[in-house]
N, C-alpha and C positions, 0 to 999 in steps of 0.2 A: 560640501560635506560638513559634518558637525561632530564634535566630541560626544560620545554616547551619553554621558551624564549631563554635560552642558546643554546638549540638545533637549533632553527630557526636562531639565529645569527651566529651559526657555519656553517650553510648551506644556507647562503643568496643567493637568486636567485633561489633556488630549490623550496621553499615553500612560499616565500614572507616574508617580514619583519614584525616584531611585537614589539611594545613597551614593555619594561619590566614592569610587574605589580608590584607595590610596596605598601605595607601597610604603613600607617602613622608612625608607630613605628619602621619601619625597619632601621637598621644601615648599610649603604652601605659598610663600611669597613669590615663587617663580611663576611666570606665565605658562599656560598650557596650550599646545597646538591642537589640531583637529582630533587626534585620537590619544590624547593623554601623554604625549611626549613633552617633558618639561625641560627647561633650561633657559639661560640668558638669550634674549632675542627671539624666543619662540612667540608665536602670535596666535591668539584664538581667532579662527575664522569660521563663517564669514563675519566681517566687522558689524554688519547689520543684517538682520534676517531678510531674506528675499521676500518682498511684498507681492502678494498675488491678489488679483481682484476676486471678490467673492464669486463662487460659481454656483449656478443653479444645480440643485440635486438631480443627478441622472439615475435612471434605473441601472441595476447591476447588469454586467455584461452576460452574454450567453456562455454556456458551459465551455465552448471551444476556446474562449479567451481566459478562462479562469487560471490557467497555469502560467500565463504570461504576465509577470509582474503582479501587482496587487489588484484585487478585484475591482476597486473603484478608481483605479489610476491608469487604465490602459485604454488604447483606442485601436480600431481596426487598421488605421493608417497612422504612421508616425508624423506628428505635427512639426517635427524639427528637421527631419531629413528624408530623402528618398533612398531606396536601396542603392548601395554603392557610394553613398555620400557619408561624410562625418563632419562634426562640428570641430573647428580648429581654433576659433577665437578664444583666447585664455579666459576672458571674462565670462563668456557664454558657457565654456566648459565648466568653470567653477560653479556657475548657477545651476547647470544641469546635474552636476555631481551632488550638489546640495539636495536637489529634489529627489534624486535616486536614493540618497541616504535617508531622507525623510520617509520614503516608502518602505525602505528596509526596516527602519526602527518601528514604524507603525505595525507592520506585519509581525515583527519579532515579538512585540509586546501584546499582540491581540489576545483577547480572552475568549473562552468558550461562550460566555454570555454575549459578547459582541458578535461572534460568529453566528449564534442562534438568532440574534436580532437581524443580521444580514439576510439570513435564510427567510425569516418572516417577511422582511421587506421585499425580497425577491418574489416570494409567494404572492404577496399582495399586489405586486406590479405585474404578475403573470410571466415573469422571466425565470427560466429554469437555471438553477445553480448547477455547477459541474458535479457529476457523479464520479465516484471512484474512491480511492483509498485516502480519505481524510485530507481533502484539498487544503484547507486552511492550516492544518497541522504540518502538512508537507511544506507549505510556503514559509511557515515559521522556522522549520528546519533548514530550508534553503537559506533563509536570511541569517541564521546562525553562522553559516559558512561565509556568506557575503559580508556580514558585519565584521567577522574575524579577518576576512581577506583584506578589507579596507584598512582596518586598524593595523594589521601586520605590515601591509605595504608602507603605511605611514611611518610606523615605529622603526622597522628594520632599515628603511632608507634614511633614517636619522641616526643610525648607529647603534640602536638597541639590539641586544642579542635576541635570537629567536626564542630561546628558552624563557627569558624574562617576558617577552612580548606575548607568547602563547599563554603563559600563566595568567597574565592580566586579562587576555581575551576570555579565557575560561572562567575567571572570576566574575567578569561582567555577565557572561551568559548564565552562570549558576544563580546570579541575583534574580534574573528573569524567572527561572524555573522555581525559585523559592517562593514566589508569590502565588496566591491562590487563583485557581481558574485559568492559568495561562495555557495556551496551546503547546508552547515549547516545553519539552520534558527533558529529563537528564539523559535519556537514551539518545535523543537528537543532539544534545551537547557533546556526548561522547563521540558520536559519529562526526560531528563538525570538527572537533579537535583532531581526530584521526585523519580526516580529509585534508585539513590545513597543514598537518605535518607532512602528508604525502606531497602536497604542492611545494613545500619548502625543500624537500629532498629531491624532487624531480624538476622543479622550475626555478626555485629560489626567489623569495620575495624581493631580493635586491634587483632582480631583472624585470620586475613588474612596475609599470607606470600607473595604470588605473585598474581598479577591480570594481565591477559593477554587477548589478542584478539585471535580469532580462526585462528591463523596462524600456519605454520609449526613450527616456533620457540616457539610460545606460548604453543602449545600442547606438544612439546618436553620437556619444562620446567615443566609443570604441570603433565605430564604423562597421557594425555587424547587422544593420537593418536588412531584413530580407534573407537572413541566414537559413531559415527553414529547417533547422535541426532541433533536437531535443534539449539543447543547452538551457540550463537554468540560470547561469551567470557567465560573465566574460572577464578575461584578463587581456589587457593591452600591454604587451611587452615593450621594453625600451627600444628594441630593434624594429618596432612597428608591427610585428605580427600579432594576430588576434586569435586567442584561444577560447573555445567554448568549453564549459564544464557541465556535464549532465550528472546530477547528484542523486545517489541512492543511499538511503539510510543504512542499509546493510543488504545482505544477499536475500533476505526474506521479504522482498518487496511484493506488493500486490498489484496485479494488472486491474482486477476488479474486486471490489469488496463493498457490499451494500445490500440493500433490500433487493430481493429477487425481481420485483416489478421494475425498479429503476434500472437494474443491470441488464435485464432483457430488452428494455427500451433503448438502452445505450448501444447494445449489440445490433439491434434492429436499425438504429440510425447509421450504423457503419455498413449496412447493406446485407446483414444476415437475415434469412427468411425462415418463416415457419417455426419460430422458437415458441416453447410453451410460455404462457403468461401467468401472472400472479393469480388471475381468476381461474385458470386451469387448475392450479394447485388447490385453491379454495373449494372449487367444485368437487374435486376428487376427495378432499378431506370431508366435506359435507356428505358425500356419497357413502363413505366408509362409516362415519359416525352415526349416520341415519340407521345403520344396521342395529345399533343399540336400542333405538326406539322400537324396532320390529321385534327384537328379542324380548323386550319388556311387555309387549302387547300381544304377542303370539301365544295362543292357548297352550302350545306344547313347551314353550320355553319361559313363560312369564313367572312360573313358580320358582325356577332356578334363579332367575334374575332378581326376584324379590328376596330370595335367600341371601344373595350376594349383597343386596342393599342393607339388609338387617345386619350382616356382618360389618358393613361400613359404619352403621350407627353404633354398634357395640364397641368397635375399636378403630376410631377414625385416625388416630396417630399412626397405627401400623399401615393403614391404607394410603394416607396422604403424605406420610413422612413428617418428621419433627419440624423440618425447615418450612414446609409449605402448609402445615396444619392450620395456623391462624388465618392465613389468607383464604384458604378453601372454606373454612367454616363461616367466615364473614361473608364470602360470596354466596354461599348457600342461603344464609339468612336474608341477604339483600334480595335474592331472586325469589325466595318463597315466602318471606315474611315471618319465618319461624326458625328457631335453632334446629340443627340436625337431629338432636335427641328427641324433639317433639314432632318430627316430620313423619307423615305416613308415606308409604310407597306410592300411593296414588298422587299425592301432592308433589312428590319428587318427580314423578313421570310427567305430570301436567305442567311443570315449570322448567326444571333443568333439562329434561329429555325432550321437551317440546320444541326447542330451538337449538340446533347444533351448529349454528353459524356465528354465535356470539362468543367473544373471548372467554368470559368467566365460565359459561356453560361448557365450552370445549375443554378448558383446563381441569374442571371438576371431573368430567367424564373420562378424560385421558388418564388422570391419576387413579381413578376408580378401576378402569380397565387394566391398567398396568399391573396392579397388585391383586387382581381378581384370581380366585382359584377355579373360576368357571372357564374352561377351554375356549368356548365360543366368544366370551367377552374378551378374553386375552387376545384372541385372534384379531379382533377389531383394532386393538392397540398396536399389534404388530403391523397390520396393514397401513395404519395411519403413519406409524414411525417409518415405514418403508417408502413413504411418498418422497422423501428426500432422494433416495436412490432412484426412484421412478422418474422424478423430474430431471435428475442428473443424466439418466439414460436417454431421456427425450432430448435434452440439450446436446448430448454427445451425438445423437443421431443426426442432428442438423450440422454439427461441426464436421461430421464425416460426409455430409451430403455434397456431392461434386459441385452443385450449384453455389455452395457457400465456401468452396475451397479458397477462392481469392481473398475472402475476408479473413479467414484463419491465417493465410500466408501473410497478409498485411499486418495483423496483430502481432504475430511472432517476430516478423522482421523489424517492426517498429519498437517493440518492447525489448528486443535483444540488441537493438541499434546496429543491425547487420549492415544496412545501407550506409549509415553515417561512418562506420568504421572501415568497411571494405572499399567504398566508393566516395572518398571525401572530396570530390571535385566541387568546391564551393567558393565562388569568387567573393563571398561576404564573410568567410571564416577560413582561417589557415589551418586549424586543427581542432578536433573535438576529442575531449577526454571523458570517458565514462568511468566514474569512480564510485565504488561502494565503500561506505564509511565503516568498514569492519576494523578490527584492531589486530594487525595493522591494516590500513586501507588497501583495497584491491582495485586495479585498473583493468578494464577489459581491453586487452591489447590485440592489435590486428593479427600478429603472428600466431597467437593462441587460437583465435577464431578461425583462421585459415586452416590450421592444423586439425582443429576439432571437426570442421566440416569436410576435411579431406579434399580440399580444392587447391592444394599447393601448385600443382602443375598448371591448372587452368588459370590461376591467379597470376602466375609468372608470365604466361603467354599474353594475358590481358595487359599487364603493366609494361611489358616490353614492346607492345605493338604501337607503331607511330601513325599508321594510317587511320584517320578518324572513323571512316566507314567500317573498316575491319574491327577496330576497337569497340565500336558500338555493338557489332554483331557478337563479339566475344563476351561482352557484358550481358547481352540477352541470354546467351548460352549459360553463363554462370548463374544468372537469376533463375533460369529454368531448372537447373540442377539443384540449386538451394531449395526452391519451392517444392520440387519433387521429393525432397528429404523430410519435409514437414509432415508429421503423422499425428493422428489422434487415436488413442487406445483407451480402454476402459477396464479397470480391475477393481473389484470389490466396491463398486459404487463411487469410485474416484476416477474422474476423467483426466487423462494425461495428454498434454500437447507437447510433443517432443520432436527431435531431429533424428532421423534414421541415418546412421553413419555406416550402415552395411554390416554384414555378418550377424544379422539378427539383433543388433544392438541399437536401441533407441534411447537417446539422452532425454530424460524427462525434464523439459524446460519449465513448463507450467503444469500445475495440477488444479483441477476445478471441480466444484461440487455445489449442490444446493444443501444448505444446512439449516435446520431449525433448532434453536436453542430452547427446546421445550415445546411440546404440542400446545398450540394456541397462540404462540408467538409468531411474528411475521417471519417467513423463511428468508434466508439471505443467499446470495450467490457469491462465492469466493473463488478467486483465481490467483493464487500466489505463485511466485517463482519457486521452483524446486531448489532446495539447497544443494542437492547433488549436481543439478545442472549448472548452478552458479560456480561451484568449485571446479567442475569440469572445464568451464570457460576459463577460469583462473589458471588452471594447470595445462590447458591445451590438449587434454585427453580424457576419455572416460575410463581409461585403465587406471584405476585407483592405486594399483601397485607401483605405478610410475610417478605418482604425486610426490613431490619433493619433501613436503612437510607432513609427517605422520599425523600432526594435529588436525589436518584437513579431513582425514579419514575418521578420526574420533568425532569431529564436529558433525560430519554427515550422519554417523550412526546415532549420535545423541538426538539430532533434529528429526531424523526419520523414525526413531523409536518413540519419541514423544507424539509424533503424528499418528503412529499406529495405536498408541495407547488411547488417544482421543477417538480414533476410528472404531475401536472395540465397542463403544457405546452405541454407534449408529449401524454397525454391520449385523446382518442376520447370521449369527454363528451356527445356526442349525442348517444353513444351506451348504451343501457339499462343495460346490464350486468356490464359494467364498472361503471356506476353510482351507482349501488347497491354495488359493491365492495368498491368504494370510501366512500360511506355512512357508510359501516361496519368499514372501517379504522378509520373514524372520531369518531364513537361510541366507538371503542376500546381505542382511545386516551383519551376520556372523562372518561372512566372507570379507566384507569391507573392513571390519575391525582389525587393526594391526595385531599380529600374533603376540599373545601374552598380555595384551591390554585388557583392562576391565572397564565396564561402562554401566553406571547406575541405571540409566534409562533402559538399556537393553536387558538388564537383570529384571526390571519391572515387567518388561514385555514377556520374558521367559516365565515369570510367575503368573501372568495373565493367561499365557498359552496353556500352562498347566491347569489353570482353573477351568478352561474350556476343553481340556483333554485333547490338546493338539500335540501330536507327536512329531 
């Protein structure tokens, strides 16, 4: 292990420089131990940096390894121990903990530029980096917790109060976020501090012997190699027990978030079949935009199209918008060789309209169609905008396909940690904690999950059964019941993956959709965890009237109102069924909001509903 600042100073140029954090009452002449604890007899360690032989550069690991420790410091097999083993030699433990800390600090200080360079290196070597919700940023966030856990373990076991120790940890982490281009941000620091406070309240750092990241070295020290769980880091307690910690920044976590092409490939690699591809989206977009060229050349519609073009020339700001005006005018001149004001309709048709597959052409035509007074041109814009909903519907069709049910079940069970929490039989780990770094932090507890799924009776039978064969059969029955409750629905262009708890009530655990941030931009596929689902897990019930903290209900209304406000831009509010579904969503929000409470986001929704004449 190494002191945060001392470590960086000893490795200047590798991770960037960092000023040494000092408390007002510190005495500079006193020695400092591993994590800044000062006093007579304290010793800075290691006495000498551990020397390692230069290693030949290896290609970055495959995506399946990316979450396990740092990208360039992991292996498919642990070089130090086999599953079930642990390193006990004090000198070796010290050496491995130093290496674990080295990796933590490197990931903690990683910049966006370095991450981009890693991606370029991976691309050049033909190795696919992990897809998902900001892998490198997530690792930096994990390391904020691990760094804090290491330092708190050191300081508190030296007699420093938790309040003073956590303040120093937060100060260290804020230094990282204050630097330009770092992946770690203040939201992750807030999450880390909240998570560390939860550990203090529920475990107490006085009881912790070692705190490690999920690296080869960390697992070798703790004895958790082969754990097979979603743990991001580990705690070895003084009583010998091993705790895994699965870290979530907050309840608004993403299962998938990235380019539609990558996300569909990722789902396909998990076994899902017949999903739409990025090329399917592009082909449909081209098909719809090609209608503009037909309108411009057809004898019956060409005059009206030319009239619309002349209107564009006369008032481009009104058509392209003040924000996009400069870019669109520059694009037109680049494509045609002339400024818009000097362009003839024929020249526009032969250049911009002649190729509706290129980004600049698409954006010009989309903006033109969006603000057109010509109903036929406007219809093309609506059709292209509706492709997000169309692709989401196509994805939903495969999520509900019986042939893909096992993949959906696996995704839900993995991301909600159902198996780790309900069936924690793990000889390499004594307990797993799934913690969301909300304020205050929330742990997904077994009793809440059991209550939410309505499997209390079956779980009691399973846990009390002594006969291994009968116990295995009961587990299979439990799994079958849980899987049968996992359902996929579709409302207003948003696919919802939830758990059916009976009585017509489905808990929305994840919501998914294809979303394009402007026509011409690459479509994305997002699958975030529903905030309602997360708080239902926290409270152990979907009956919000039984939630202990009224703030949870306000939280849900705020979050869901903001989602609805964003959805208004993408939904076809002229569609009768969509209007009914939006009205139902608004009614639901009003039901959830505690009596007498006011909510700004919901007020904005009400104003938007009035704008669309929704009663």
